[in-house]
N, C-alpha and C positions, 0 to 999 in steps of 0.2 A: 209380649215381645213382637216387634215389627220384624217378621222373618225376612231374611235376605232373599234376593232374587235367586231362583232355583235353577241352576244350569245342569245340563246333563249331556254326556257324550252319546253319540248315536247308538241306539239299542239298549241303553242302560235302563230306561223306564220299562221297556218290554221285559227285561230280565227280572226287574223287581216285581213286576206284576205276576210273572209266571212263578217265581219262587221267592216270596217275601220273607220266608223263614231263614233262608241262608244269607240273604242280603240285609234285611232289617232286623231280624230276630223274631218278628211277628207281623201279621197283617194288621197294620195300624197306620192311620193317616198321620198321627203325631210322630211316629217313628220315621215315616217317609219324609216328613218335613225336616226332622233332625238329620237324617241321612243326607238329604240334598244340601242342607246348609253346611255340613261337614265337607261334602264333596266340593261345594262352591269355594270354600276357603282354600282347600288344598289345590284345586284346579288353578286358582289364581296364583298360588304360591309357586307351582311348578310350571307355569306358563302355558297351560293347556286351554286357554280361553277360546281358541279356534274350534274346539270341540263342542262348545255350548250351543244349546238349542234356543234360538231367540224367541220362539213362540211362548216359552214359559215366562217371558218378561211381562206379558199382558194377561196370562191365563187367570190369575187370581182375581184381577179386576173384572174380567169377563164373567167369571163365576159369580162374583158379588152382584153384578147387575142382573144376571139370569135368575138368581135366587131371591131377588128383592131385598137386598141389603138396606136400601133406603137410608135412613138417618143413623143406622148403627155404625159406630166407629170400629169396624172389624174388617178383616180381609175376607175375600171370597172363600178361602180355605177354612177360615173360622166358621163361616156360614155352613159349610159342609158338615163340620163337626157338630155344630149347633142343631142341625136338622137330622142328624143320624142317631140311631139308637145306641150305637157303640162304635168303637174305633175300627173294628173290622168292617162294618157296614160303611163307615166313612171312607175307608180305604177303597172299597169296591166302587162307591159312588164317584170318588175322585177320578178313577180311570174311565168310568162311563162318560163323565163330563169332558175329560181329556179327549176321548174319541170323538165326541160331538164337536168340540172346539177345533180339533185338528182337521176336520173335514171342511171347516170354514176358512181356515187360515193357511196360507202358503208356507210350507216348510222352509222355503228359501228366502223368506222375508228378512229384511234387516231393520234394526231399530237402533236408536241411539243408546249408548251404554249409560244406563242410569243406575248401575249397581253401586252400592256404597263403597267408597275406597277405604277399606279397612287396612290397618297396618299389617304388613307381611310378617306375622309372628312365626317363629319356629314352633314345632309341635310341643316342645317342652314349655315354652312361654304361653302357648295357647292353652294348654292344660291348666296352668296357673291362673290364667285369665278366666277360664270356665269355672274353676273352683271359687274364685272371688265373686264372679257375676254370672251364675248359672242362668238367670232369667234372660240375660242378653243373648245367650247362645242357644239355650234349650227351651226357654219359656218357663222352666221351673227346675228345681233341684231334683233330678230323677235319674237313677242308675240306668233305667231302660232307655231313656232318651239319650243319655251319654253314650251308651253302647252303640245306638243307631248312628249318632253323630260321628263317632270314631270309625265306624264301618265306612261311612261315606268318605271320610278323610283318607282312610287306607285305600279305598278303591281308586281315588284320584292320584294317590301317591305311588301306587304299586308299581307302575311301569316307568316311573320317573327316574332319571339318573341323578346322582348327587345326594346331598344330605337330606333332602326333603323326604325321601323314602326311608333311608336308614335311621333317621332320628325317631321314627314312630316306635313307641314301646312294643316289645315283643309280647303281645297279649296272649299268644298261644302258650308261651312259657310261663307267663304270669298265671294263666288258668291252671296249669299243672301244679304250680307252686301253691295256689289257693287250695286245690284239692288235698294236697299233702298237709297243709296247715289246718284245714278243717276236718281232716281225717275221713274223707270220702273218696270213693273210687273216681277215676278220671272219666271224662266224657260229658261233664256238665259245662255250660257256658259260664264265663266269669261273672256276668251280670246277674244270672239266675242264682248262682251261689251266693253272691253278695245280698241279694234280695231275700233269699231263703233264711240266711243266718241273721240278718239285721232287720227284717220284718217290715221295713217301710222304704219307699223310694228315696226319701230325703236322707234318712239315716244311712242307707247303703251308699248313696252318693257321697256323703261326707267321709265314710270309712274307706271308700275306694282310694282316695288320694293318700291316706295314711298307709294303707297296705301296699299300694304301688311304690311308695317311697321305701318301705321296709324291704320289699322284694328287690328293688334296684340296688339298695345298699348291700344286700346279701350277694347279688350278682357281681358287684364291684369287688367285694372281698375275695371272691373265688377266682378272680382273674389274676 
């Protein structure tokens, strides 16, 4: 997947670095990329583009040049993952490189908007599109990456007025419903429950949409 440009409101990257578990679910560069892609879509949808950090527009290219990408047709962030032993180390290295990069680049810089102009989908339509084409949005069919993507989407939508925030599924209530359905105590994350009971990232990803539909149908009947 050619990942989308990764925007961020002031302070968000610092918050992610300090507490990746509450923001991303785990310390993982792949999850960070999914989170920021979800944030990008929602930020554009709710009109918060003025909050975006333009330095991220060139960061991946700078990383690619620094790490000697040469003839490889991959992004700089792909190079970090390629050269790191695991996702946690890739996450750490991302921020070390980000610190180095931001000492060289003015935070007030402006650049032309080269972000892809994607259709402004509602969250419901977006979920359907992700289900059909997970590689386009997540890189692969993965419940862990879906969780991170939706976390990013929720972060950008949380303070927005209007339907963009209210249309996001109530994943907290969905989690409680899953715990009851699977017969386990509350306190687990929905993506971890899905992965535990379905044993693979792709299978859990597929089952998520079926179970979310079942959950929402039950909620509708109760109203």
